[in-house]
PyMOL Python script that loads the backbone (N, CA, C, O; Angstrom):
from pymol import cmd

cmd.read_pdbstr("""\
ATOM      1  N   MET A   1      18.330  55.175  25.901  1.00  0.00           N
ATOM      2  CA  MET A   1      17.273  54.202  25.931  1.00  0.00           C
ATOM      3  C   MET A   1      16.829  53.910  24.521  1.00  0.00           C
ATOM      4  O   MET A   1      16.794  54.767  23.638  1.00  0.00           O
ATOM      5  N   SER A   2      16.495  52.656  24.367  1.00  0.00           N
ATOM      6  CA  SER A   2      16.037  52.285  23.030  1.00  0.00           C
ATOM      7  C   SER A   2      14.519  52.206  23.011  1.00  0.00           C
ATOM      8  O   SER A   2      13.868  52.034  24.041  1.00  0.00           O
ATOM      9  N   GLU A   3      14.001  52.332  21.856  1.00  0.00           N
ATOM     10  CA  GLU A   3      12.558  52.292  21.665  1.00  0.00           C
ATOM     11  C   GLU A   3      12.047  50.858  21.835  1.00  0.00           C
ATOM     12  O   GLU A   3      12.740  49.896  21.502  1.00  0.00           O
ATOM     13  N   ILE A   4      10.793  50.730  22.371  1.00  0.00           N
ATOM     14  CA  ILE A   4      10.184  49.405  22.538  1.00  0.00           C
ATOM     15  C   ILE A   4       9.689  48.948  21.174  1.00  0.00           C
ATOM     16  O   ILE A   4       8.987  49.663  20.458  1.00  0.00           O
ATOM     17  N   ASP A   5      10.081  47.748  20.855  1.00  0.00           N
ATOM     18  CA  ASP A   5       9.670  47.167  19.576  1.00  0.00           C
ATOM     19  C   ASP A   5       8.158  46.882  19.612  1.00  0.00           C
ATOM     20  O   ASP A   5       7.696  46.246  20.559  1.00  0.00           O
ATOM     21  N   PRO A   6       7.377  47.322  18.627  1.00  0.00           N
ATOM     22  CA  PRO A   6       5.920  47.099  18.635  1.00  0.00           C
ATOM     23  C   PRO A   6       5.546  45.612  18.653  1.00  0.00           C
ATOM     24  O   PRO A   6       4.546  45.224  19.258  1.00  0.00           O
ATOM     25  N   GLN A   7       6.346  44.800  17.996  1.00  0.00           N
ATOM     26  CA  GLN A   7       6.047  43.367  17.998  1.00  0.00           C
ATOM     27  C   GLN A   7       6.213  42.789  19.389  1.00  0.00           C
ATOM     28  O   GLN A   7       5.410  41.961  19.819  1.00  0.00           O
ATOM     29  N   TRP A   8       7.254  43.219  20.102  1.00  0.00           N
ATOM     30  CA  TRP A   8       7.487  42.742  21.465  1.00  0.00           C
ATOM     31  C   TRP A   8       6.332  43.193  22.369  1.00  0.00           C
ATOM     32  O   TRP A   8       5.860  42.407  23.191  1.00  0.00           O
ATOM     33  N   LEU A   9       5.879  44.415  22.234  1.00  0.00           N
ATOM     34  CA  LEU A   9       4.761  44.938  23.022  1.00  0.00           C
ATOM     35  C   LEU A   9       3.488  44.141  22.720  1.00  0.00           C
ATOM     36  O   LEU A   9       2.760  43.765  23.639  1.00  0.00           O
ATOM     37  N   PHE A  10       3.223  43.887  21.455  1.00  0.00           N
ATOM     38  CA  PHE A  10       2.050  43.109  21.072  1.00  0.00           C
ATOM     39  C   PHE A  10       2.119  41.701  21.652  1.00  0.00           C
ATOM     40  O   PHE A  10       1.129  41.203  22.188  1.00  0.00           O
ATOM     41  N   ASN A  11       3.274  41.060  21.549  1.00  0.00           N
ATOM     42  CA  ASN A  11       3.439  39.709  22.083  1.00  0.00           C
ATOM     43  C   ASN A  11       3.223  39.687  23.595  1.00  0.00           C
ATOM     44  O   ASN A  11       2.585  38.770  24.111  1.00  0.00           O
ATOM     45  N   GLY A  12       3.738  40.671  24.299  1.00  0.00           N
ATOM     46  CA  GLY A  12       3.567  40.741  25.751  1.00  0.00           C
ATOM     47  C   GLY A  12       2.106  40.926  26.149  1.00  0.00           C
ATOM     48  O   GLY A  12       1.603  40.228  27.030  1.00  0.00           O
ATOM     49  N   LEU A  13       1.427  41.867  25.497  1.00  0.00           N
ATOM     50  CA  LEU A  13       0.016  42.088  25.801  1.00  0.00           C
ATOM     51  C   LEU A  13      -0.831  40.872  25.430  1.00  0.00           C
ATOM     52  O   LEU A  13      -1.757  40.497  26.150  1.00  0.00           O
ATOM     53  N   PHE A  14      -0.496  40.269  24.300  1.00  0.00           N
ATOM     54  CA  PHE A  14      -1.229  39.078  23.875  1.00  0.00           C
ATOM     55  C   PHE A  14      -1.034  37.938  24.869  1.00  0.00           C
ATOM     56  O   PHE A  14      -1.977  37.200  25.153  1.00  0.00           O
ATOM     57  N   SER A  15       0.157  37.788  25.392  1.00  0.00           N
ATOM     58  CA  SER A  15       0.435  36.745  26.385  1.00  0.00           C
ATOM     59  C   SER A  15      -0.373  36.982  27.659  1.00  0.00           C
ATOM     60  O   SER A  15      -0.940  36.050  28.229  1.00  0.00           O
ATOM     61  N   ILE A  16      -0.418  38.237  28.096  1.00  0.00           N
ATOM     62  CA  ILE A  16      -1.177  38.563  29.311  1.00  0.00           C
ATOM     63  C   ILE A  16      -2.666  38.277  29.111  1.00  0.00           C
ATOM     64  O   ILE A  16      -3.317  37.685  29.973  1.00  0.00           O
ATOM     65  N   VAL A  17      -3.191  38.704  27.966  1.00  0.00           N
ATOM     66  CA  VAL A  17      -4.612  38.465  27.669  1.00  0.00           C
ATOM     67  C   VAL A  17      -4.894  36.967  27.594  1.00  0.00           C
ATOM     68  O   VAL A  17      -5.925  36.517  28.095  1.00  0.00           O
ATOM     69  N   CYS A  18      -4.014  36.192  26.989  1.00  0.00           N
ATOM     70  CA  CYS A  18      -4.209  34.743  26.886  1.00  0.00           C
ATOM     71  C   CYS A  18      -4.168  34.086  28.265  1.00  0.00           C
ATOM     72  O   CYS A  18      -4.968  33.194  28.549  1.00  0.00           O
ATOM     73  N   CYS A  19      -3.254  34.514  29.112  1.00  0.00           N
ATOM     74  CA  CYS A  19      -3.171  33.948  30.465  1.00  0.00           C
ATOM     75  C   CYS A  19      -4.445  34.250  31.254  1.00  0.00           C
ATOM     76  O   CYS A  19      -4.997  33.361  31.902  1.00  0.00           O
ATOM     77  N   LEU A  20      -4.912  35.491  31.203  1.00  0.00           N
ATOM     78  CA  LEU A  20      -6.140  35.850  31.922  1.00  0.00           C
ATOM     79  C   LEU A  20      -7.352  35.108  31.362  1.00  0.00           C
ATOM     80  O   LEU A  20      -8.223  34.673  32.116  1.00  0.00           O
ATOM     81  N   SER A  21      -7.403  34.967  30.051  1.00  0.00           N
ATOM     82  CA  SER A  21      -8.515  34.231  29.435  1.00  0.00           C
ATOM     83  C   SER A  21      -8.480  32.760  29.836  1.00  0.00           C
ATOM     84  O   SER A  21      -9.521  32.171  30.127  1.00  0.00           O
ATOM     85  N   GLY A  22      -7.306  32.176  29.851  1.00  0.00           N
ATOM     86  CA  GLY A  22      -7.164  30.780  30.271  1.00  0.00           C
ATOM     87  C   GLY A  22      -7.583  30.585  31.708  1.00  0.00           C
ATOM     88  O   GLY A  22      -8.258  29.609  32.034  1.00  0.00           O
ATOM     89  N   TRP A  23      -7.188  31.512  32.579  1.00  0.00           N
ATOM     90  CA  TRP A  23      -7.566  31.435  33.993  1.00  0.00           C
ATOM     91  C   TRP A  23      -9.092  31.544  34.135  1.00  0.00           C
ATOM     92  O   TRP A  23      -9.705  30.790  34.890  1.00  0.00           O
ATOM     93  N   LEU A  24      -9.694  32.483  33.405  1.00  0.00           N
ATOM     94  CA  LEU A  24     -11.135  32.676  33.459  1.00  0.00           C
ATOM     95  C   LEU A  24     -11.876  31.444  32.948  1.00  0.00           C
ATOM     96  O   LEU A  24     -12.829  30.988  33.579  1.00  0.00           O
ATOM     97  N   LEU A  25     -11.448  30.907  31.817  1.00  0.00           N
ATOM     98  CA  LEU A  25     -12.097  29.714  31.267  1.00  0.00           C
ATOM     99  C   LEU A  25     -11.939  28.510  32.185  1.00  0.00           C
ATOM    100  O   LEU A  25     -12.855  27.696  32.299  1.00  0.00           O
ATOM    101  N   ASN A  26     -10.801  28.390  32.832  1.00  0.00           N
ATOM    102  CA  ASN A  26     -10.578  27.293  33.781  1.00  0.00           C
ATOM    103  C   ASN A  26     -11.536  27.411  34.964  1.00  0.00           C
ATOM    104  O   ASN A  26     -12.095  26.408  35.408  1.00  0.00           O
ATOM    105  N   ASN A  27     -11.729  28.621  35.477  1.00  0.00           N
ATOM    106  CA  ASN A  27     -12.665  28.821  36.586  1.00  0.00           C
ATOM    107  C   ASN A  27     -14.094  28.515  36.165  1.00  0.00           C
ATOM    108  O   ASN A  27     -14.854  27.918  36.927  1.00  0.00           O
ATOM    109  N   ILE A  28     -14.459  28.919  34.964  1.00  0.00           N
ATOM    110  CA  ILE A  28     -15.812  28.634  34.462  1.00  0.00           C
ATOM    111  C   ILE A  28     -16.008  27.132  34.306  1.00  0.00           C
ATOM    112  O   ILE A  28     -17.060  26.601  34.661  1.00  0.00           O
ATOM    113  N   ARG A  29     -15.006  26.451  33.778  1.00  0.00           N
ATOM    114  CA  ARG A  29     -15.092  24.996  33.611  1.00  0.00           C
ATOM    115  C   ARG A  29     -15.243  24.296  34.956  1.00  0.00           C
ATOM    116  O   ARG A  29     -16.034  23.361  35.080  1.00  0.00           O
ATOM    117  N   ASP A  30     -14.487  24.740  35.973  1.00  0.00           N
ATOM    118  CA  ASP A  30     -14.598  24.153  37.310  1.00  0.00           C
ATOM    119  C   ASP A  30     -15.981  24.406  37.917  1.00  0.00           C
ATOM    120  O   ASP A  30     -16.544  23.531  38.575  1.00  0.00           O
ATOM    121  N   ALA A  31     -16.525  25.605  37.694  1.00  0.00           N
ATOM    122  CA  ALA A  31     -17.851  25.925  38.229  1.00  0.00           C
ATOM    123  C   ALA A  31     -18.918  25.061  37.561  1.00  0.00           C
ATOM    124  O   ALA A  31     -19.829  24.571  38.230  1.00  0.00           O
ATOM    125  N   VAL A  32     -18.812  24.873  36.261  1.00  0.00           N
ATOM    126  CA  VAL A  32     -19.780  24.030  35.542  1.00  0.00           C
ATOM    127  C   VAL A  32     -19.666  22.587  36.016  1.00  0.00           C
ATOM    128  O   VAL A  32     -20.677  21.906  36.186  1.00  0.00           O
ATOM    129  N   LYS A  33     -18.458  22.125  36.227  1.00  0.00           N
ATOM    130  CA  LYS A  33     -18.244  20.759  36.703  1.00  0.00           C
ATOM    131  C   LYS A  33     -18.872  20.577  38.088  1.00  0.00           C
ATOM    132  O   LYS A  33     -19.504  19.554  38.352  1.00  0.00           O
ATOM    133  N   GLU A  34     -18.702  21.550  38.959  1.00  0.00           N
ATOM    134  CA  GLU A  34     -19.285  21.483  40.299  1.00  0.00           C
ATOM    135  C   GLU A  34     -20.816  21.513  40.233  1.00  0.00           C
ATOM    136  O   GLU A  34     -21.488  20.792  40.970  1.00  0.00           O
ATOM    137  N   LEU A  35     -21.360  22.351  39.345  1.00  0.00           N
ATOM    138  CA  LEU A  35     -22.812  22.409  39.184  1.00  0.00           C
ATOM    139  C   LEU A  35     -23.370  21.088  38.669  1.00  0.00           C
ATOM    140  O   LEU A  35     -24.441  20.658  39.099  1.00  0.00           O
ATOM    141  N   ARG A  36     -22.663  20.448  37.761  1.00  0.00           N
ATOM    142  CA  ARG A  36     -23.107  19.145  37.254  1.00  0.00           C
ATOM    143  C   ARG A  36     -23.110  18.111  38.376  1.00  0.00           C
ATOM    144  O   ARG A  36     -24.030  17.300  38.476  1.00  0.00           O
ATOM    145  N   THR A  37     -22.085  18.143  39.214  1.00  0.00           N
ATOM    146  CA  THR A  37     -22.016  17.211  40.343  1.00  0.00           C
ATOM    147  C   THR A  37     -23.179  17.448  41.295  1.00  0.00           C
ATOM    148  O   THR A  37     -23.821  16.497  41.740  1.00  0.00           O
ATOM    149  N   GLN A  38     -23.455  18.717  41.612  1.00  0.00           N
ATOM    150  CA  GLN A  38     -24.564  19.031  42.506  1.00  0.00           C
ATOM    151  C   GLN A  38     -25.899  18.643  41.880  1.00  0.00           C
ATOM    152  O   GLN A  38     -26.789  18.151  42.573  1.00  0.00           O
ATOM    153  N   ASP A  39     -26.041  18.860  40.582  1.00  0.00           N
ATOM    154  CA  ASP A  39     -27.280  18.503  39.890  1.00  0.00           C
ATOM    155  C   ASP A  39     -27.506  16.994  39.940  1.00  0.00           C
ATOM    156  O   ASP A  39     -28.627  16.539  40.165  1.00  0.00           O
ATOM    157  N   LYS A  40     -26.452  16.228  39.733  1.00  0.00           N
ATOM    158  CA  LYS A  40     -26.573  14.774  39.791  1.00  0.00           C
ATOM    159  C   LYS A  40     -26.963  14.329  41.189  1.00  0.00           C
ATOM    160  O   LYS A  40     -27.802  13.442  41.349  1.00  0.00           O
ATOM    161  N   ALA A  41     -26.361  14.940  42.204  1.00  0.00           N
ATOM    162  CA  ALA A  41     -26.694  14.584  43.584  1.00  0.00           C
ATOM    163  C   ALA A  41     -28.158  14.901  43.885  1.00  0.00           C
ATOM    164  O   ALA A  41     -28.849  14.101  44.517  1.00  0.00           O
ATOM    165  N   LEU A  42     -28.632  16.060  43.438  1.00  0.00           N
ATOM    166  CA  LEU A  42     -30.028  16.422  43.669  1.00  0.00           C
ATOM    167  C   LEU A  42     -30.980  15.497  42.909  1.00  0.00           C
ATOM    168  O   LEU A  42     -32.029  15.120  43.430  1.00  0.00           O
ATOM    169  N   THR A  43     -30.614  15.137  41.688  1.00  0.00           N
ATOM    170  CA  THR A  43     -31.443  14.225  40.899  1.00  0.00           C
ATOM    171  C   THR A  43     -31.550  12.871  41.592  1.00  0.00           C
ATOM    172  O   THR A  43     -32.636  12.297  41.674  1.00  0.00           O
ATOM    173  N   ASP A  44     -30.432  12.364  42.086  1.00  0.00           N
ATOM    174  CA  ASP A  44     -30.449  11.086  42.803  1.00  0.00           C
ATOM    175  C   ASP A  44     -31.309  11.176  44.056  1.00  0.00           C
ATOM    176  O   ASP A  44     -32.056  10.248  44.365  1.00  0.00           O
ATOM    177  N   LYS A  45     -31.209  12.283  44.774  1.00  0.00           N
ATOM    178  CA  LYS A  45     -31.991  12.466  45.996  1.00  0.00           C
ATOM    179  C   LYS A  45     -33.486  12.503  45.692  1.00  0.00           C
ATOM    180  O   LYS A  45     -34.277  11.882  46.402  1.00  0.00           O
ATOM    181  N   VAL A  46     -33.874  13.221  44.649  1.00  0.00           N
ATOM    182  CA  VAL A  46     -35.291  13.298  44.267  1.00  0.00           C
ATOM    183  C   VAL A  46     -35.794  11.925  43.838  1.00  0.00           C
ATOM    184  O   VAL A  46     -36.915  11.552  44.183  1.00  0.00           O
ATOM    185  N   GLN A  47     -35.000  11.171  43.102  1.00  0.00           N
ATOM    186  CA  GLN A  47     -35.413   9.838  42.679  1.00  0.00           C
ATOM    187  C   GLN A  47     -35.599   8.914  43.870  1.00  0.00           C
ATOM    188  O   GLN A  47     -36.538   8.118  43.889  1.00  0.00           O
ATOM    189  N   ARG A  48     -34.719   9.002  44.872  1.00  0.00           N
ATOM    190  CA  ARG A  48     -34.865   8.183  46.075  1.00  0.00           C
ATOM    191  C   ARG A  48     -36.143   8.549  46.817  1.00  0.00           C
ATOM    192  O   ARG A  48     -36.845   7.675  47.325  1.00  0.00           O
ATOM    193  N   ILE A  49     -36.442   9.839  46.879  1.00  0.00           N
ATOM    194  CA  ILE A  49     -37.660  10.278  47.559  1.00  0.00           C
ATOM    195  C   ILE A  49     -38.890   9.783  46.810  1.00  0.00           C
ATOM    196  O   ILE A  49     -39.852   9.334  47.433  1.00  0.00           O
ATOM    197  N   GLU A  50     -38.872   9.859  45.473  1.00  0.00           N
ATOM    198  CA  GLU A  50     -40.003   9.380  44.674  1.00  0.00           C
ATOM    199  C   GLU A  50     -40.234   7.889  44.902  1.00  0.00           C
ATOM    200  O   GLU A  50     -41.379   7.456  45.030  1.00  0.00           O
ATOM    201  N   VAL A  51     -39.179   7.113  44.953  1.00  0.00           N
ATOM    202  CA  VAL A  51     -39.306   5.677  45.173  1.00  0.00           C
ATOM    203  C   VAL A  51     -39.838   5.417  46.578  1.00  0.00           C
ATOM    204  O   VAL A  51     -40.692   4.552  46.773  1.00  0.00           O
ATOM    205  N   MET A  52     -39.335   6.162  47.552  1.00  0.00           N
ATOM    206  CA  MET A  52     -39.766   5.978  48.925  1.00  0.00           C
ATOM    207  C   MET A  52     -41.253   6.306  49.072  1.00  0.00           C
ATOM    208  O   MET A  52     -41.994   5.562  49.714  1.00  0.00           O
ATOM    209  N   VAL A  53     -41.685   7.414  48.480  1.00  0.00           N
ATOM    210  CA  VAL A  53     -43.086   7.803  48.577  1.00  0.00           C
ATOM    211  C   VAL A  53     -43.971   6.788  47.863  1.00  0.00           C
ATOM    212  O   VAL A  53     -45.004   6.382  48.397  1.00  0.00           O
ATOM    213  N   ALA A  54     -43.582   6.383  46.685  1.00  0.00           N
ATOM    214  CA  ALA A  54     -44.384   5.429  45.932  1.00  0.00           C
ATOM    215  C   ALA A  54     -44.429   4.073  46.641  1.00  0.00           C
ATOM    216  O   ALA A  54     -45.432   3.365  46.553  1.00  0.00           O
ATOM    217  N   GLY A  55     -43.381   3.714  47.323  1.00  0.00           N
ATOM    218  CA  GLY A  55     -43.324   2.431  48.016  1.00  0.00           C
ATOM    219  C   GLY A  55     -44.101   2.422  49.311  1.00  0.00           C
ATOM    220  O   GLY A  55     -44.429   1.345  49.808  1.00  0.00           O
ATOM    221  N   ASN A  56     -44.411   3.576  49.880  1.00  0.00           N
ATOM    222  CA  ASN A  56     -45.080   3.634  51.172  1.00  0.00           C
ATOM    223  C   ASN A  56     -46.589   3.791  51.082  1.00  0.00           C
ATOM    224  O   ASN A  56     -47.254   3.875  52.114  1.00  0.00           O
ATOM    225  N   TYR A  57     -47.142   3.832  49.893  1.00  0.00           N
ATOM    226  CA  TYR A  57     -48.586   3.893  49.765  1.00  0.00           C
ATOM    227  C   TYR A  57     -49.186   2.553  50.164  1.00  0.00           C
ATOM    228  O   TYR A  57     -48.586   1.499  49.952  1.00  0.00           O
ATOM    229  N   VAL A  58     -50.366   2.609  50.738  1.00  0.00           N
ATOM    230  CA  VAL A  58     -51.056   1.383  51.112  1.00  0.00           C
ATOM    231  C   VAL A  58     -51.631   0.764  49.839  1.00  0.00           C
ATOM    232  O   VAL A  58     -52.264   1.439  49.027  1.00  0.00           O
ATOM    233  N   LYS A  59     -51.398  -0.507  49.696  1.00  0.00           N
ATOM    234  CA  LYS A  59     -51.892  -1.212  48.515  1.00  0.00           C
ATOM    235  C   LYS A  59     -53.394  -1.455  48.644  1.00  0.00           C
ATOM    236  O   LYS A  59     -53.913  -1.597  49.751  1.00  0.00           O
ATOM    237  N   ARG A  60     -54.071  -1.499  47.536  1.00  0.00           N
ATOM    238  CA  ARG A  60     -55.526  -1.695  47.521  1.00  0.00           C
ATOM    239  C   ARG A  60     -55.905  -3.031  48.159  1.00  0.00           C
ATOM    240  O   ARG A  60     -56.899  -3.115  48.880  1.00  0.00           O
ATOM    241  N   GLU A  61     -55.125  -4.061  47.899  1.00  0.00           N
ATOM    242  CA  GLU A  61     -55.412  -5.376  48.473  1.00  0.00           C
ATOM    243  C   GLU A  61     -55.339  -5.325  49.992  1.00  0.00           C
ATOM    244  O   GLU A  61     -56.154  -5.944  50.677  1.00  0.00           O
ATOM    245  N   ASP A  62     -54.359  -4.584  50.524  1.00  0.00           N
ATOM    246  CA  ASP A  62     -54.230  -4.466  51.972  1.00  0.00           C
ATOM    247  C   ASP A  62     -55.428  -3.750  52.581  1.00  0.00           C
ATOM    248  O   ASP A  62     -55.933  -4.149  53.630  1.00  0.00           O
ATOM    249  N   ILE A  63     -55.872  -2.702  51.921  1.00  0.00           N
ATOM    250  CA  ILE A  63     -57.043  -1.966  52.412  1.00  0.00           C
ATOM    251  C   ILE A  63     -58.282  -2.854  52.352  1.00  0.00           C
ATOM    252  O   ILE A  63     -59.098  -2.838  53.274  1.00  0.00           O
ATOM    253  N   ASP A  64     -58.431  -3.623  51.285  1.00  0.00           N
ATOM    254  CA  ASP A  64     -59.585  -4.528  51.169  1.00  0.00           C
ATOM    255  C   ASP A  64     -59.582  -5.562  52.291  1.00  0.00           C
ATOM    256  O   ASP A  64     -60.621  -5.833  52.893  1.00  0.00           O
ATOM    257  N   LYS A  65     -58.418  -6.137  52.569  1.00  0.00           N
ATOM    258  CA  LYS A  65     -58.317  -7.117  53.659  1.00  0.00           C
ATOM    259  C   LYS A  65     -58.664  -6.472  54.997  1.00  0.00           C
ATOM    260  O   LYS A  65     -59.391  -7.050  55.804  1.00  0.00           O
ATOM    261  N   LEU A  66     -58.137  -5.269  55.224  1.00  0.00           N
ATOM    262  CA  LEU A  66     -58.398  -4.580  56.480  1.00  0.00           C
ATOM    263  C   LEU A  66     -59.871  -4.230  56.631  1.00  0.00           C
ATOM    264  O   LEU A  66     -60.443  -4.403  57.707  1.00  0.00           O
ATOM    265  N   SER A  67     -60.481  -3.743  55.572  1.00  0.00           N
ATOM    266  CA  SER A  67     -61.905  -3.385  55.663  1.00  0.00           C
ATOM    267  C   SER A  67     -62.758  -4.633  55.864  1.00  0.00           C
ATOM    268  O   SER A  67     -63.738  -4.583  56.608  1.00  0.00           O
ATOM    269  N   ASP A  68     -62.415  -5.753  55.224  1.00  0.00           N
ATOM    270  CA  ASP A  68     -63.145  -7.003  55.452  1.00  0.00           C
ATOM    271  C   ASP A  68     -63.049  -7.427  56.913  1.00  0.00           C
ATOM    272  O   ASP A  68     -64.050  -7.818  57.512  1.00  0.00           O
ATOM    273  N   ALA A  69     -61.854  -7.352  57.487  1.00  0.00           N
ATOM    274  CA  ALA A  69     -61.669  -7.728  58.888  1.00  0.00           C
ATOM    275  C   ALA A  69     -62.469  -6.810  59.812  1.00  0.00           C
ATOM    276  O   ALA A  69     -63.080  -7.279  60.772  1.00  0.00           O
ATOM    277  N   ILE A  70     -62.469  -5.524  59.531  1.00  0.00           N
ATOM    278  CA  ILE A  70     -63.215  -4.567  60.360  1.00  0.00           C
ATOM    279  C   ILE A  70     -64.709  -4.850  60.278  1.00  0.00           C
ATOM    280  O   ILE A  70     -65.396  -4.846  61.300  1.00  0.00           O
ATOM    281  N   PHE A  71     -65.218  -5.094  59.075  1.00  0.00           N
ATOM    282  CA  PHE A  71     -66.654  -5.366  58.928  1.00  0.00           C
ATOM    283  C   PHE A  71     -67.046  -6.682  59.608  1.00  0.00           C
ATOM    284  O   PHE A  71     -68.135  -6.770  60.177  1.00  0.00           O
ATOM    285  N   LYS A  72     -66.195  -7.695  59.565  1.00  0.00           N
ATOM    286  CA  LYS A  72     -66.481  -8.949  60.257  1.00  0.00           C
ATOM    287  C   LYS A  72     -66.577  -8.716  61.768  1.00  0.00           C
ATOM    288  O   LYS A  72     -67.476  -9.235  62.430  1.00  0.00           O
ATOM    289  N   LYS A  73     -65.647  -7.937  62.297  1.00  0.00           N
ATOM    290  CA  LYS A  73     -65.682  -7.616  63.734  1.00  0.00           C
ATOM    291  C   LYS A  73     -66.951  -6.845  64.073  1.00  0.00           C
ATOM    292  O   LYS A  73     -67.604  -7.127  65.077  1.00  0.00           O
ATOM    293  N   LEU A  74     -67.299  -5.867  63.231  1.00  0.00           N
ATOM    294  CA  LEU A  74     -68.512  -5.084  63.483  1.00  0.00           C
ATOM    295  C   LEU A  74     -69.755  -5.970  63.421  1.00  0.00           C
ATOM    296  O   LEU A  74     -70.679  -5.790  64.214  1.00  0.00           O
ATOM    297  N   ASP A  75     -69.788  -6.920  62.494  1.00  0.00           N
ATOM    298  CA  ASP A  75     -70.916  -7.842  62.408  1.00  0.00           C
ATOM    299  C   ASP A  75     -71.019  -8.697  63.671  1.00  0.00           C
ATOM    300  O   ASP A  75     -72.116  -8.932  64.179  1.00  0.00           O
ATOM    301  N   ARG A  76     -69.878  -9.160  64.174  1.00  0.00           N
ATOM    302  CA  ARG A  76     -69.870  -9.946  65.413  1.00  0.00           C
ATOM    303  C   ARG A  76     -70.369  -9.115  66.583  1.00  0.00           C
ATOM    304  O   ARG A  76     -71.150  -9.598  67.403  1.00  0.00           O
ATOM    305  N   ILE A  77     -69.923  -7.875  66.664  1.00  0.00           N
ATOM    306  CA  ILE A  77     -70.370  -6.991  67.747  1.00  0.00           C
ATOM    307  C   ILE A  77     -71.871  -6.757  67.642  1.00  0.00           C
ATOM    308  O   ILE A  77     -72.588  -6.787  68.642  1.00  0.00           O
ATOM    309  N   GLU A  78     -72.332  -6.525  66.431  1.00  0.00           N
ATOM    310  CA  GLU A  78     -73.761  -6.280  66.215  1.00  0.00           C
ATOM    311  C   GLU A  78     -74.595  -7.494  66.625  1.00  0.00           C
ATOM    312  O   GLU A  78     -75.629  -7.355  67.278  1.00  0.00           O
ATOM    313  N   SER A  79     -74.131  -8.693  66.230  1.00  0.00           N
ATOM    314  CA  SER A  79     -74.880  -9.897  66.593  1.00  0.00           C
ATOM    315  C   SER A  79     -74.883 -10.105  68.105  1.00  0.00           C
ATOM    316  O   SER A  79     -75.888 -10.558  68.652  1.00  0.00           O
ATOM    317  N   LYS A  80     -73.802  -9.793  68.786  1.00  0.00           N
ATOM    318  CA  LYS A  80     -73.755  -9.918  70.245  1.00  0.00           C
ATOM    319  C   LYS A  80     -74.697  -8.915  70.891  1.00  0.00           C
ATOM    320  O   LYS A  80     -75.376  -9.232  71.868  1.00  0.00           O
ATOM    321  N   LEU A  81     -74.739  -7.703  70.345  1.00  0.00           N
ATOM    322  CA  LEU A  81     -75.647  -6.687  70.896  1.00  0.00           C
ATOM    323  C   LEU A  81     -77.098  -7.087  70.680  1.00  0.00           C
ATOM    324  O   LEU A  81     -77.933  -6.869  71.558  1.00  0.00           O
ATOM    325  N   GLU A  82     -77.410  -7.662  69.542  1.00  0.00           N
ATOM    326  CA  GLU A  82     -78.779  -8.132  69.295  1.00  0.00           C
ATOM    327  C   GLU A  82     -79.137  -9.261  70.244  1.00  0.00           C
ATOM    328  O   GLU A  82     -80.271  -9.345  70.716  1.00  0.00           O
ATOM    329  N   GLY A  83     -78.173 -10.133  70.525  1.00  0.00           N
ATOM    330  CA  GLY A  83     -78.414 -11.221  71.478  1.00  0.00           C
ATOM    331  C   GLY A  83     -78.661 -10.691  72.865  1.00  0.00           C
ATOM    332  O   GLY A  83     -79.490 -11.251  73.583  1.00  0.00           O
ATOM    333  N   LYS A  84     -77.983  -9.634  73.282  1.00  0.00           N
ATOM    334  CA  LYS A  84     -78.165  -9.024  74.595  1.00  0.00           C
ATOM    335  C   LYS A  84     -79.517  -8.311  74.657  1.00  0.00           C
ATOM    336  O   LYS A  84     -80.180  -8.330  75.695  1.00  0.00           O
ATOM    337  N   ALA A  85     -79.925  -7.689  73.565  1.00  0.00           N
ATOM    338  CA  ALA A  85     -81.185  -6.951  73.541  1.00  0.00           C
ATOM    339  C   ALA A  85     -82.367  -7.895  73.613  1.00  0.00           C
ATOM    340  O   ALA A  85     -83.418  -7.528  74.138  1.00  0.00           O
ATOM    341  N   ASP A  86     -82.215  -9.104  73.094  1.00  0.00           N
ATOM    342  CA  ASP A  86     -83.302 -10.078  73.107  1.00  0.00           C
ATOM    343  C   ASP A  86     -83.562 -10.611  74.509  1.00  0.00           C
ATOM    344  O   ASP A  86     -84.686 -11.027  74.794  1.00  0.00           O
ATOM    345  N   LYS A  87     -82.605 -10.618  75.367  1.00  0.00           N
ATOM    346  CA  LYS A  87     -82.741 -11.208  76.711  1.00  0.00           C
ATOM    347  C   LYS A  87     -83.481 -10.336  77.614  1.00  0.00           C
ATOM    348  O   LYS A  87     -83.683 -10.682  78.778  1.00  0.00           O
TER     349      LYS A  87
END
""", "prot")
cmd.dss("prot")
cmd.show_as("cartoon", "prot")
cmd.util.cbc("prot")
cmd.orient("prot")
């Protein structure tokens, strides 16, 4: 049997370490890519919810119109009740 050449041993170990490192870095890159995709999806979802919530608030003008209509009805009811009380 012949002796193992140290350079050949170093090259073999270096190749194995490089392959494992490449595999590990590839997995990390894929995980980061997936996290970025999920983050973008969550950001879009939160933005849609913010727009939906902001869009569903009652506008001040609408409330003013509604309160005016309610007070007019109440005034009419009050005047009818006063007319009934006078009789």
